[in-house]
C-alpha positions in Angstrom: 29.7 93.4 86.0 30.5 92.7 89.6 33.5 90.8 90.3 32.8 87.3 91.7 35.1 84.5 92.8 38.7 84.8 93.4 40.0 88.5 92.7 43.1 90.5 92.8 42.3 94.2 93.3 44.1 97.3 93.7 44.6 100.0 96.4 44.4 103.3 94.8 47.1 105.7 95.6 46.0 109.2 94.5 47.0 112.5 95.9 43.3 114.0 95.4 39.8 113.3 94.4 40.3 113.7 90.7 43.4 111.9 90.8 41.5 109.0 92.6 38.8 108.9 89.9 41.5 109.1 87.1 43.3 106.1 88.8 40.2 104.0 89.1 39.4 104.4 85.4 43.0 103.5 84.4 42.5 100.5 86.6 39.4 99.5 85.0 41.1 100.2 81.5 43.8 97.7 82.6 41.4 94.8 83.4 41.3 95.2 87.1 38.1 94.2 88.4 38.2 96.0 92.1 39.6 99.0 93.2 39.8 100.2 96.7 40.2 103.2 98.8 41.9 103.5 102.2 41.2 105.3 105.4 42.8 108.7 103.8 40.7 108.5 100.6 42.4 110.6 97.9 44.8 112.7 99.7 42.7 112.9 102.9 39.4 113.4 100.9 36.4 111.4 102.3 36.6 107.8 100.8 32.8 107.5 100.4 32.4 110.4 98.5 35.4 109.9 96.0 34.1 106.2 95.8 30.6 107.6 94.7 32.5 109.9 92.0 34.5 106.9 90.7 31.6 104.5 90.4 29.6 107.0 88.3 32.7 107.6 86.0 33.4 103.9 85.3 31.3 101.1 84.0 32.1 97.7 85.7 34.9 98.1 88.4 33.9 97.5 91.9 34.9 99.9 94.6 35.7 98.8 98.2 36.5 100.8 101.2 39.5 99.7 103.4 38.4 101.0 105.6 35.8 103.4 107.0 36.4 103.8 110.8 33.4 103.3 112.9 34.1 105.7 115.6 33.6 108.9 113.8 30.3 108.1 112.0 27.1 106.6 113.3 26.1 103.4 111.6 22.9 104.7 110.4 24.8 107.3 108.4 27.2 104.7 107.0 24.1 102.6 106.0 22.3 105.5 104.2 25.6 106.3 102.3 26.0 102.9 101.3 22.3 102.9 100.3 22.9 105.9 97.8 26.0 104.2 96.4 24.3 101.1 95.8 21.4 102.8 94.0 24.1 104.7 91.6 25.8 101.4 90.8 24.1 98.3 92.0 26.2 95.3 93.1 29.5 97.3 92.8 30.2 98.6 96.3 32.0 96.8 99.0 31.6 98.4 102.4 34.6 97.7 104.4 34.5 99.1 108.0 36.4 98.8 111.1 37.5 100.3 114.4 40.9 101.7 113.2 43.3 102.1 116.3 43.3 104.0 119.4 46.1 106.8 118.6 44.4 107.9 115.4 40.9 107.9 117.0 41.7 109.4 120.1 44.1 112.2 118.8 41.9 113.1 115.8 38.4 112.5 116.9 38.7 112.7 120.7 36.8 109.2 121.2 36.7 107.4 124.3 38.4 104.2 123.1 37.2 101.0 124.7 36.2 97.4 123.6 36.9 98.0 119.8 35.7 94.6 119.0 32.4 95.1 120.7 32.2 98.5 118.8 32.8 96.7 115.4 30.2 93.8 116.3 27.6 96.7 117.0 28.1 98.6 113.9 28.0 95.5 111.7 24.8 94.4 113.4 23.0 97.9 112.8 24.1 98.3 109.3 23.5 94.7 108.3 19.7 95.0 109.9 19.3 98.3 108.0 20.3 97.0 104.5 18.8 93.6 104.8 15.8 94.0 106.6 15.0 97.9 106.1 15.0 98.7 109.7 16.8 98.5 113.1 15.8 98.8 116.7 19.2 98.4 118.7 20.7 99.5 121.9 24.3 98.3 122.9 27.1 99.5 124.7 28.6 101.8 122.0 25.5 102.0 119.6 21.9 103.2 120.0 20.1 103.0 116.4 16.5 103.3 115.5 15.7 103.9 111.9 14.1 102.5 108.9 14.9 102.4 105.1 12.0 102.2 102.9 13.2 100.2 100.0 16.7 98.7 101.4 19.3 97.4 99.1 21.9 94.7 100.0 25.5 95.8 100.2 28.7 93.8 100.4 29.8 94.4 104.0 33.3 93.8 105.2 35.3 94.5 108.2 39.0 94.9 109.0 40.8 92.2 111.1 44.3 92.2 112.6 44.1 89.6 115.6 42.3 85.9 115.8 39.4 87.1 117.5 38.7 89.9 114.9 39.1 87.4 112.1 36.6 85.2 114.0 34.1 88.2 114.2 34.6 88.7 110.5 33.7 85.1 109.8 30.7 85.3 112.0 29.2 88.6 110.8 30.7 89.9 107.5 31.1 89.2 103.8 34.9 89.3 104.0 37.5 89.9 106.2 40.3 92.5 105.3 43.8 92.3 106.6 46.6 94.8 106.6 50.2 94.4 107.3 50.0 90.9 108.0 52.8 88.4 107.1 51.5 85.6 104.7 52.6 82.9 107.2 50.3 84.7 109.7 47.3 84.9 107.4 47.6 81.1 106.4 48.2 79.9 109.9 46.2 82.1 112.1 43.8 84.2 110.3 42.2 81.8 107.9 41.4 79.2 110.5 40.0 82.1 112.7 37.6 83.2 109.9 36.5 79.4 109.4 35.9 79.2 113.2 33.7 82.3 113.5 31.8 81.1 110.4 31.2 77.6 111.8 30.1 79.1 115.0 27.4 81.1 113.2 26.4 78.3 111.2 27.2 80.0 107.8 29.4 79.6 104.9 32.9 80.9 105.4 33.5 84.3 103.7 36.5 85.2 102.0 39.8 86.7 103.6 40.8 89.8 101.5 44.8 89.8 102.0 45.8 93.1 101.9 49.5 92.9 100.6 52.0 95.6 100.1 53.7 95.0 96.6 56.5 96.7 94.2 57.4 95.6 90.8 61.2 95.6 91.1 63.7 92.9 91.6 66.0 95.2 93.6 65.3 94.4 97.5 67.1 97.5 98.4 64.3 99.5 96.5 61.8 97.7 98.7 63.8 98.7 101.8 64.0 102.2 100.4 60.3 102.7 100.2 59.1 100.8 103.1 58.5 103.9 105.2 55.3 104.4 103.0 53.7 101.3 105.1 53.8 103.8 108.1 55.2 103.1 111.5 53.0 100.1 112.4 55.7 98.3 114.3 55.0 101.0 117.0 51.3 100.4 117.1 50.5 98.1 120.1 48.1 95.8 118.2 50.3 95.4 115.1 53.4 94.6 117.5 51.3 91.8 119.1 50.4 90.5 115.7 54.1 90.5 114.4 55.1 88.7 117.6 52.4 86.2 117.2 53.7 85.7 113.6 57.2 85.1 115.2 58.8 88.4 114.2 60.6 90.8 116.6 60.0 94.4 115.5 61.8 96.0 118.1 64.4 97.2 115.6 62.0 97.6 112.7 61.5 95.5 109.8 63.9 92.7 109.4 64.8 91.4 105.9 62.8 88.2 106.8 59.9 90.0 107.8 59.7 92.1 104.6 60.2 88.9 102.5 57.1 87.7 104.4 55.1 90.8 104.1 55.8 92.7 100.7 55.5 90.9 97.4 58.3 91.9 94.9 60.1 90.8 91.8 59.5 91.0 88.0 56.2 91.7 86.7 55.6 88.0 86.2 57.0 87.1 89.7 54.8 89.7 91.3 51.8 88.3 89.6 52.5 84.8 90.6 53.2 85.6 94.0 50.0 87.6 94.4 48.3 84.6 93.1 49.9 82.3 95.8 47.7 84.0 98.2 44.6 82.6 96.7 46.3 79.3 96.3 46.7 79.2 99.8 43.2 79.7 100.6 42.7 83.6 100.7 39.5 84.4 98.8 40.9 87.9 97.2 44.1 89.7 97.2 44.1 93.6 97.8 47.3 94.8 96.3 48.8 98.0 97.7 51.6 99.3 95.5 54.7 100.9 97.0 55.1 104.2 94.9 58.5 105.6 93.8 57.8 109.4 94.4 60.4 110.0 91.5 58.4 107.9 89.0 54.9 107.9 90.2 53.3 107.4 86.7 55.8 104.4 86.0 54.9 102.8 89.4 51.3 102.7 88.6 51.6 101.3 85.3 53.9 98.5 86.4 51.7 97.7 89.4 48.3 97.8 87.5 50.0 95.6 84.7 51.1 93.0 87.3 47.8 93.3 89.2 45.6 92.7 86.1 47.9 89.6 85.3 47.3 88.2 88.7 43.7 88.8 88.5 43.4 87.3 85.0 45.2 84.0 86.3 42.9 84.1 89.5 39.9 83.9 87.1 41.3 80.7 85.6 
C-alpha cells in the first residue's frame, strides 16, 4: 500500500545495485514505508534502474528519487521511465527531480549552466503534462518537447529545493519539495512559508516539505564529527553557502558545533526517533532520514538507523 500522510523514510546507502535492492527489502521488513535513492544511485548505478529492480523485488514500500538531475536527461525520457515504473508498481514511485549544482553538471556533463530555476520549471511542466494529459507541445528556454503517451499514469512528482524561490516553485508546481543539508531552523522559518506562498499563488493545496535530514544513532557527538565528511563539502558550494548564511551560520571554517546540532539528528534510538518526528510536528509533511554510516560497522549502522526510522515513522502515523 502506498504510504500516505506524514512519513519518515530512509535514504538507501548501498555500494552497488544488488546491495540497494537488499537494503530496500531490509527497510520494508523493518516497517519503513518509503526508501529513497540519491543522485549516485547504488555506488554510481543509475537510480531509476535500481529503483525499478527494488520495486519489483518488494511488495509495498514506496521508492523515491532524491534526485534525478534534469540536465543530463530530456524530460520526455524521464516521463517515459516514470511511466514504466508506475506500470510495474502502481502508486509506489516518487519521482524527485532537480537541476543539481553547477560544478557537477558542468564538469561531468559539459552542460551550459544558466537559469537553473527556469530549467526546473520547464522540466516540471513537460513531465506533468505528459503524465497527466498524455501529451505535450512545449518550447521554452531550455526545453523543447513534443510527444504523446497513449495511456498516461499519474506519478507523484517532486523536486529539490534549497533557497526560498525554489521552495516557492515546488509549492506552485510539485507534489513535494525535497530539501538537503538545510538546518531545521531554516526549514521552519524560511522553507515552509515559501512552499505555502508558491501554493497560494497557484491556487492549490500546499504540498509537503520533505525534510532530508542526516542522522546517526549515537550519543557521542564526537562520532558525528568523525563521520561528517560523508556529507560532502557543501560548505564550499555557493548555493549552499548562501543558504547557510541565510540560516545565520558562517561556514568559512566548516561546520560549527552549533550548526551540526541544527543539521544532524543524533542520540539514542529513542531520541533520534523523537527528533525526526519533531520535524513533522513543526510542519514538515515528511522526513527523509539519511543515515551516516560507520565504515567499520556498516551493518550495525544500518540496523540501528532502520530501527530508529521505523520507530519514528510508526509514531508519525499516530
